[in-house]
C-alpha positions, -999 to +999 in steps of 0.1 A: -846-832-730-870-843-758-882-876-742-919-886-745-925-877-709-904-846-710-911-811-719-890-789-742-866-765-724-878-729-724-861-704-746-826-693-734-822-727-716-807-760-725-802-796-713-774-818-725-789-851-713-824-867-708-837-864-673-814-834-665-830-801-657-827-771-680-799-746-675-797-710-685-777-703-716-745-683-714-748-646-725-721-632-748-721-595-739-696-567-734-663-576-749-677-610-759-695-620-790-714-652-800-693-679-816-722-703-815-758-696-804-775-715-776-798-744-784-821-766-763-793-792-761-761-771-760-749-740-744-738-709-763-701-705-771-685-670-768-654-655-783-638-620-779-645-589-800-618-575-822-590-560-803-593-586-775-583-622-770-597-651-750-582-661-717-591-688-692-611-720-697-637-718-725-628-681-731-640-671-696-625-636-700-613-612-727-579-595-724-570-566-747-548-578-776-513-564-774-491-559-805-454-563-810-434-541-787-460-545-759-472-569-733-503-573-712-498-560-676-532-572-663-547-537-666-540-532-703-511-532-727-479-515-719-447-509-740-418-531-732-394-514-708-360-503-720-337-533-724-365-557-734-385-565-766-415-584-779-416-594-816-448-615-813-485-603-810-499-610-775-464-621-764-443-611-734-413-589-733-378-606-733-344-593-725-322-578-752-291-599-762-259-588-745-233-582-772-197-592-765-174-562-758-202-539-769-200-550-805-235-538-814-243-539-851-279-526-847-295-513-815-325-530-801-360-515-798-392-525-780-402-546-810-368-560-820-338-576-804-302-562-805-281-574-835-245-582-826-214-582-848-201-613-831-213-641-808-231-629-777-223-637-741-243-630-709-277-615-715-287-583-698-305-589-665-338-571-660-350-567-624-387-559-618-394-539-587-426-548-568-452-521-569-489-517-567-490-501-601-480-520-633-446-535-630-417-513-642-385-531-653-351-516-649-322-531-670-290-539-650-260-545-672-237-573-661-200-565-667-184-582-697-158-609-696-132-589-715-105-587-689-080-571-712-103-541-718-107-537-680-069-538-675-064-511-701-090-488-686-074-492-651-039-485-666-051-454-683-068-441-652-036-446-630-014-430-657-037-400-658-036-396-620+002-398-620+005-371-646-017-348-625+004-355-594+038-348-610+029-322-635+009-299-613+037-291-588+061-285-618+037-261-633+033-242-600+071-239-596+076-227-631+049-201-627+065-188-595+100-187-611+087-169-642+069-143-620+101-136-600+121-132-632+096-108-648+096-088-615+134-084-616+133-073-653+107-046-646+125-034-615+158-030-635+140-012-663+124+014-640+155+020-618+176+052-629+213+045-636+238+056-609+258+086-618+295+084-609+307+114-590+342+124-597+360+144-571+379+174-584+414+179-573+414+211-551+452+215-552+459+213-589+441+219-621+469+206-642+474+171-656+496+147-637+522+149-665+527+186-660+530+183-622+557+156-627+576+179-650+576+208-626+588+186-598+618+174-620+628+210-629+626+221-592+649+192-583+675+203-610+675+239-598+682+228-562+710+206-574+726+234-594+725+258-564+742+233-542+771+229-568+776+267-569+778+269-532+804+242-530 
């Protein structure tokens, strides 16, 4: 204090009221810098150097300043995990907007939210796993409400399975039948034709008509002989 019976506070000390002892002034060192110098009646005021920002009461600590697309993890700045964004300096990462039926007009980034063609529905949930290192967020997509799309997908899946079940046996049977048919054709092509064996007549070398004529003449001669005898 500065009363008649009081002494001036020594350098680097101060006293805010008469009759109160002197207190050491605050030192603004390291990541701090002086915002206001210490006087005999008031303490010094500190702020953070460039690239840092004040945290706590009366700027009790300096945290590194994080730009857009980042957030402070306690040990420094880290980029927003996939599925989240931060568009404000020294802000925190927020979830991307979940577009209805995947109607995404423009994809999101660490510094910008997703732009949807139509109104959005449920936002994407982000689950942060506990760990001793800086927290890592994993996006978990919640299924959409478009029931019609889900029904169409199920129908197409069932139809595909039925096609496989019915067409596969048909293809196998056709392949076996075609193989047998080709085998029969090749066998017929490589088998020599059977030669017909004609048996020669050992008793006669004449045509049947000649033999019949001789038989008729022999009959007539016999008949004439019988008439002469009679």
